[in-house]
C-alpha positions, 0 to 999 in steps of 0.5 A: 726371557731366558738366554737364547742360543745363537742358532735358534735366533739365526733360524728364526730370523732366516725363516721370518725373512723368507716369510716376509719375502714370500708375502712381498712376492704375493703382494707384487704378483699379478694374481694379487691384482685379480684376487686382492681380498683373499690374498690380502687376508692370507698375507695378514694372517701369515704376518700375524700368526707365523712369527708367534707360531715359529717363536713357540716352536723354536724357543718355547717348546725347547724351554729356551723362553717362557710361554708368555713371551708368545703373546708378546710376539703376537702383539708385535706381529699385529702391530707390524701388520697394522703398519702395513695394512692399516684399517684392514687389521682392525678386527685383529684388535678384538682378540688382543683386547679379549686376551687382555681382559682375560688376563685382567680377570684371572689376575684379579680373581687370583689375587682376591682368592689369595688374600681378602685385602688384595689390591686390584690395580697391583694384581692387574699390573702384575698379571699383564707384566707377567704376560707382556713384560715389564714395559710401558704398554703393559702398565698403561693397559693395566691402568685403563682396565683398572679404571673400568674395574673400579667403575663396575666392580668396586661396590662389595663389602671388602671395598667398604671395609678397606675404605674404613680402615685406610686414610683417604685423600679426596674429601678435603679437596671436594673431589666428589662434588667436582666430579659430579659437576664435570659429569653434568657438564659432560652430559649436557655437552654430549646432547649438544654435540649429538645434534651438531654432528647429526649432519655428518651421519650416524658414525660421527654421532655414535663415536661422540656418544661413545667418547662421552660414555668412556669419559664418564666411566673413566671418571667414575672408576677414578672416583671409586678408586679414591674412595675404596683404595686409600692409604694403608699402614700395615705389617711395617709398610705404608701402602701409599695409594692415591686412587689410580694416580700414584702408588708406592710401597714404603717400608716404615723403616725408610720414613725419616720424618713426617711434617704437618702443614709443610711448606712448598718445596721445589724438590718434593714430589707433590701427590695431591688430588687438588689444593695444597699439601698438608703432610710431608714424608721425608724418606731416607732413600728414594722409592719408586712411585707408579703413576697413571698410564705406566709412568714411574718416578723416584723420590724421597721427598713426598708432599701429600694431601690426606683427609686426616693428616694428624691420624696418619702421622700418629699411625706412622709414629714419627714427627 
């Protein structure tokens, strides 16, 4: 956000305090006990819409804040209303989720139009961070959305070309067979859980089925990301990609040494799907690594497990 003057901040706080006081008076009034449903709906609407609308009027319209900050205020308002009213605000999650899906779609489409080899994960994260700010929630939402993007939309020619030109990190670990086995177990478990939960009604059975379907789609997206989102070395940069787990942008000028079949090091950051590492990158300075659900780490000593360590080492040009 841009720097804000004191006067609009005071006005914003004063009006919000008046709104909260007014809504509290409505909830405590005799009319609320007579007409609880319409008054509750009106209070929820005011608590969600008024802060965002007031923010736009006092700050965005006057050029003191960027338009995207209105979305952040709206999300925070919905969260505050949810703390007060619980499940009554559940329906408000629908427009928030639709908004995030719209941001995801426009971010990926814009990136793909700008560059044929654009990365969907980076595009989604940049789009959500631009709208909601650089925070854990935005990065975690991007992680969830990209899993489903790769499950449904990663089967084109561009994805296959990226996999051919990069260095994958899942074949030696046998990750495809592991995922197939886990998926078969999950389907069998879902059938057993379905019959077990029938006595508790349709809500329990549908919820369990939805959870298993979500898990299967997430695993498919993660596997597809490992396949079509490999490590790439181009234009003086190593684009470190380990599916949806870890990623980093490493300038080749930072690579001090590359070791094949390295020994375990307690100070190194291990970036392997499963099994022992077969490549070590020692950097001259730490780099930021983006992990699952918005996690960030810094390290200059990286242990990798790649399918072709010799070829990657030769591509980096260091030993």
